[in-house]
C-alpha positions in Angstrom: -9.9 209.0 -89.7 -12.3 208.7 -92.6 -15.9 209.9 -92.2 -17.4 206.9 -94.0 -17.3 204.3 -91.3 -18.7 200.8 -91.0 -18.0 199.9 -87.4 -19.2 197.4 -84.7 -21.6 195.3 -86.8 -22.2 191.6 -87.0 -23.1 190.4 -90.5 -24.4 186.8 -90.6 -25.4 185.0 -93.8 -26.3 181.3 -94.2 -24.9 181.3 -97.8 -22.5 183.5 -99.6 -22.0 187.1 -98.3 -21.1 189.9 -100.6 -20.1 193.4 -99.4 -19.8 195.8 -102.3 -18.7 199.4 -102.5 -19.3 200.7 -106.1 -18.6 204.4 -106.7 -17.3 204.7 -103.1 -14.0 205.7 -101.6 -12.2 206.2 -98.3 -14.2 203.8 -96.0 -13.1 202.6 -92.6 -14.3 199.1 -92.0 -13.5 198.5 -88.3 -14.4 196.1 -85.5 -17.0 194.1 -87.5 -17.8 190.4 -87.6 -18.6 188.9 -91.0 -19.8 185.3 -90.7 -21.0 183.4 -93.8 -21.8 179.7 -94.4 -20.4 180.2 -97.9 -17.8 182.5 -99.5 -17.3 186.1 -98.4 -16.6 188.5 -101.3 -15.6 192.2 -101.0 -16.3 194.0 -104.3 -14.7 197.4 -105.2 -12.3 196.6 -102.3 -10.2 199.6 -103.0 -12.9 201.8 -101.4 -11.8 200.4 -98.0 -8.9 202.6 -96.9 -8.7 201.2 -93.4 -9.7 197.7 -92.3 -8.8 197.5 -88.6 -9.6 194.6 -86.2 -12.4 192.6 -88.0 -13.2 188.9 -87.7 -14.1 187.3 -91.0 -15.4 183.7 -91.1 -16.3 181.8 -94.2 -17.8 178.3 -93.9 -16.0 177.4 -97.1 -12.7 179.0 -96.1 -12.9 181.4 -99.1 -12.6 185.1 -98.6 -12.2 187.0 -101.9 -11.6 190.6 -103.0 -12.5 192.0 -106.4 -11.4 195.4 -107.6 -13.5 197.7 -109.7 -12.6 198.6 -113.3 -13.3 201.5 -115.5 -16.9 201.1 -116.8 -18.0 199.6 -113.4 -16.9 196.1 -114.3 -15.1 193.9 -111.8 -11.7 192.3 -112.1 -11.2 188.6 -111.3 -11.2 187.8 -107.6 -8.1 187.2 -105.5 -7.7 185.8 -102.0 -8.1 188.3 -99.2 -4.8 189.0 -97.4 -5.4 190.0 -93.7 -4.3 193.5 -92.8 -4.4 195.9 -89.9 -5.4 193.3 -87.3 -8.2 191.8 -89.4 -8.2 188.0 -89.1 -10.0 185.0 -90.7 -11.3 183.1 -87.7 -14.5 181.7 -86.2 -16.0 184.5 -84.0 -17.7 181.9 -81.8 -21.2 183.3 -81.9 -23.4 181.8 -79.2 -26.4 180.7 -81.4 -26.9 182.8 -84.5 -29.7 180.6 -85.7 -31.7 181.8 -82.7 -30.6 185.4 -83.2 -28.2 185.2 -80.3 -25.1 186.9 -81.5 -23.3 187.1 -78.2 -19.7 185.8 -78.2 -18.8 182.6 -76.5 -15.9 182.5 -74.1 -12.6 182.7 -76.0 -14.1 184.5 -78.9 -11.4 186.4 -81.0 -14.1 189.1 -81.6 -14.4 189.8 -77.9 -10.7 190.0 -77.5 -10.6 192.6 -80.2 -13.1 194.8 -78.4 -15.9 194.2 -80.9 -19.3 194.7 -79.2 -21.9 191.9 -79.6 -25.2 192.8 -81.1 -28.4 192.2 -79.2 -30.9 191.4 -82.0 -33.8 190.5 -79.6 -35.5 193.9 -79.8 -35.2 194.0 -83.6 -38.1 193.2 -85.9 -41.9 193.7 -85.9 -43.6 194.8 -82.7 -47.1 193.8 -81.6 -49.7 196.5 -82.1 -50.6 198.5 -79.0 -54.3 198.6 -78.2 
């Protein structure tokens, strides 16, 4: 198991979503939900050594990976090929527009053991008098 772990997160973006790993190596990307209204792009994809049980959902149906090149440039993108139980599917979030990231019944994320995120306590707090 690699020490650099991105695990049990829900990433939601109205537009394109870009996850990038420059100058990185040996990451585990596990049990995450990535949900974008646009394209999902993983840059410097080779840094992800293990990619177990994630749910990726692109509103455009495009999930792309790009490898880094010497000099920190990026190669042309190629379609993502699911691996290690990672799937491209709608995670069935209850109401992300209202910050309700619970999973609806039948969600593939829930079946994979991904924990929903409770975002209600996040954000600014009222000042205490």
